[in-house]
C-alpha positions as semicolon CSV with decimal commas, in nm:
position;residue;x (nm);y (nm);z (nm)
1;M;-17,734;-0,015;-12,435
2;N;-17,395;-0,039;-12,578
3;I;-17,241;0,012;-12,231
4;R;-17,444;-0,304;-12,103
5;K;-17,316;-0,508;-12,404
6;S;-16,951;-0,418;-12,336
7;N;-16,981;-0,470;-11,955
8;R;-17,102;-0,840;-12,053
9;R;-16,813;-0,902;-12,284
10;R;-16,573;-0,776;-12,042
11;S;-16,726;-1,015;-11,745
12;S;-16,743;-1,332;-11,965
13;A;-16,356;-1,272;-12,078
14;D;-16,271;-1,214;-11,725
15;R;-16,453;-1,548;-11,628
16;R;-16,260;-1,729;-11,885
17;R;-15,931;-1,582;-11,788
18;R;-16,013;-1,675;-11,409
19;Q;-16,095;-2,041;-11,507
20;G;-15,757;-2,068;-11,671
21;A;-15,612;-1,931;-11,355
22;A;-15,789;-2,148;-11,137
23;A;-15,671;-2,464;-11,365
24;I;-15,311;-2,374;-11,326
25;E;-15,354;-2,309;-10,947
26;T;-15,524;-2,640;-10,897
27;A;-15,249;-2,820;-11,087
28;I;-14,983;-2,653;-10,871
29;V;-15,157;-2,739;-10,551
30;L;-15,246;-3,083;-10,647
31;M;-14,899;-3,183;-10,759
32;I;-14,762;-3,058;-10,399
33;F;-15,053;-3,242;-10,220
34;I;-14,991;-3,588;-10,401
35;T;-14,599;-3,548;-10,350
36;L;-14,678;-3,479;-9,981
37;V;-14,911;-3,783;-9,958
38;F;-14,672;-4,015;-10,134
39;G;-14,395;-3,892;-9,904
40;M;-14,582;-3,959;-9,594
41;L;-14,673;-4,304;-9,731
42;D;-14,278;-4,353;-9,814
43;L;-14,202;-4,236;-9,461
44;G;-14,442;-4,486;-9,303
45;L;-14,286;-4,773;-9,520
46;G;-13,960;-4,679;-9,390
47;V;-14,088;-4,689;-9,015
48;L;-14,244;-5,013;-9,097
49;K;-13,926;-5,186;-9,227
50;H;-13,725;-5,041;-8,939
51;N;-13,975;-5,177;-8,674
52;S;-13,967;-5,491;-8,850
53;L;-13,576;-5,524;-8,830
54;S;-13,602;-5,415;-8,460
55;Q;-13,845;-5,714;-8,384
56;A;-13,634;-5,941;-8,608
57;A;-13,325;-5,847;-8,386
58;R;-13,491;-5,886;-8,060
59;R;-13,638;-6,222;-8,164
60;A;-13,300;-6,354;-8,257
61;A;-13,126;-6,211;-7,955
62;R;-13,413;-6,403;-7,731
63;E;-13,316;-6,723;-7,922
64;A;-12,934;-6,678;-7,884
65;I;-12,951;-6,621;-7,504
66;V;-13,096;-6,975;-7,462
67;H;-12,822;-7,134;-7,688
68;G;-12,547;-7,039;-7,428
69;S;-12,250;-7,311;-7,347
70;M;-12,497;-7,518;-7,130
71;A;-12,762;-7,578;-7,389
72;E;-12,644;-7,885;-7,536
73;P;-12,985;-8,049;-7,626
74;L;-13,089;-7,715;-7,823
75;G;-12,750;-7,675;-7,996
76;V;-12,486;-7,417;-7,878
77;W;-12,457;-7,079;-8,059
78;G;-12,115;-6,897;-8,039
79;P;-11,902;-6,777;-7,895
80;T;-11,756;-6,716;-8,255
81;G;-11,934;-6,428;-8,434
82;Y;-12,204;-6,496;-8,722
83;S;-12,253;-6,284;-9,012
84;G;-12,483;-6,367;-9,324
85;T;-12,810;-6,272;-9,453
86;A;-13,158;-6,371;-9,345
87;A;-13,166;-6,602;-9,651
88;D;-12,906;-6,836;-9,508
89;T;-12,969;-7,177;-9,351
90;H;-12,831;-7,098;-9,012
91;P;-13,071;-7,111;-8,736
92;L;-13,014;-6,759;-8,626
93;A;-13,093;-6,627;-8,986
94;E;-13,403;-6,845;-8,950
95;S;-13,518;-6,690;-8,640
96;V;-13,462;-6,363;-8,793
97;R;-13,664;-6,453;-9,121
98;R;-13,987;-6,503;-8,911
99;S;-14,020;-6,124;-8,859
100;L;-13,932;-6,004;-9,197
101;A;-14,275;-6,016;-9,382
102;G;-14,268;-5,854;-9,701
103;M;-13,905;-5,788;-9,713
104;D;-13,621;-5,937;-9,932
105;H;-13,421;-6,169;-9,719
106;T;-13,109;-6,152;-9,929
107;E;-13,098;-5,777;-9,859
108;V;-13,115;-5,821;-9,485
109;T;-12,758;-5,863;-9,299
110;V;-12,753;-6,030;-8,985
111;Q;-12,456;-6,046;-8,733
112;A;-12,412;-6,194;-8,400
113;A;-12,125;-6,134;-8,160
114;W;-12,037;-6,217;-7,814
115;P;-11,887;-5,905;-7,688
116;E;-11,739;-6,059;-7,369
117;G;-11,577;-6,351;-7,557
118;G;-11,793;-6,639;-7,440
119;N;-12,121;-6,797;-7,442
120;D;-12,139;-6,868;-7,064
121;L;-12,429;-6,758;-6,841
122;E;-12,464;-6,388;-6,772
123;Q;-12,232;-6,289;-7,081
124;Q;-12,373;-6,085;-7,352
125;V;-12,483;-6,167;-7,706
126;T;-12,551;-5,873;-7,944
127;I;-12,756;-5,917;-8,273
128;T;-12,750;-5,655;-8,549
129;A;-12,989;-5,664;-8,844
130;S;-12,937;-5,409;-9,130
131;M;-13,079;-5,360;-9,482
132;P;-13,063;-5,083;-9,749
133;Y;-13,379;-4,864;-9,780
134;R;-13,442;-4,696;-10,125
135;P;-13,735;-4,455;-10,066
136;I;-14,000;-4,460;-10,352
137;M;-13,997;-4,085;-10,377
138;A;-13,618;-4,075;-10,438
139;F;-13,668;-3,920;-10,773
140;I;-13,722;-3,583;-10,610
141;F;-13,389;-3,586;-10,407
142;G;-13,196;-3,784;-10,629
143;S;-13,136;-4,156;-10,550
144;P;-13,045;-4,158;-10,192
145;E;-13,021;-4,508;-9,996
146;F;-13,024;-4,521;-9,627
147;T;-12,918;-4,813;-9,431
148;L;-13,173;-4,935;-9,162
149;E;-13,028;-5,089;-8,863
150;A;-13,138;-5,251;-8,540
151;K;-12,931;-5,385;-8,257
152;S;-13,048;-5,593;-7,974
153;T;-12,823;-5,706;-7,666
154;M;-12,908;-5,948;-7,396
155;R;-12,744;-6,153;-7,132
156;I;-12,738;-6,545;-7,188
157;A;-12,980;-6,715;-6,949
158;H;-12,917;-7,074;-7,051
C-alpha cells in the first residue's frame, strides 16, 4: 500500500512539473509565432506601398507623355525638371496623388526629368516616386528606414 501512495505522489508532482514546462514552451513558441505573423504583415504593407508608388509613377508618366511641346490646349510640361512632394499643387503631383491611397503625401517625393533635353515627340520623360518606409517591427532590428522607389520612363506621344 505504501508503494502505491508514493507512486501516486510522484506522478502528480511530475504532472505539475510538466505543466510548468508546457507553459514555458507555449510562451516561447507563441512569441516566435506572433513575431512571424507581424513580420509577414509588415512585409505585405511594404509591398503594398511599393506597388502604390509604382502605379503612381506609371500614371504620372502616362500623363506627362501627352503634355509634350505640341500639347498647348492641355498645358505643356517640361523640358525643365520638376522635383517636389505629392502634396504640391503642380499638376504632376496631383496625378501622383490619385494612386497614393492611405499614404502621407508629404513624405512622397516626385521627380520628373526629360533625359534627352526636350519634350518633343518621341523623346523620353522619366518619373521617379520615392518615400521612406519604416517597418512596424523595427524594434527587433533597431530602427531601420528603407527608401522605396519606383521609376517609369515613357516616350512623349503628343
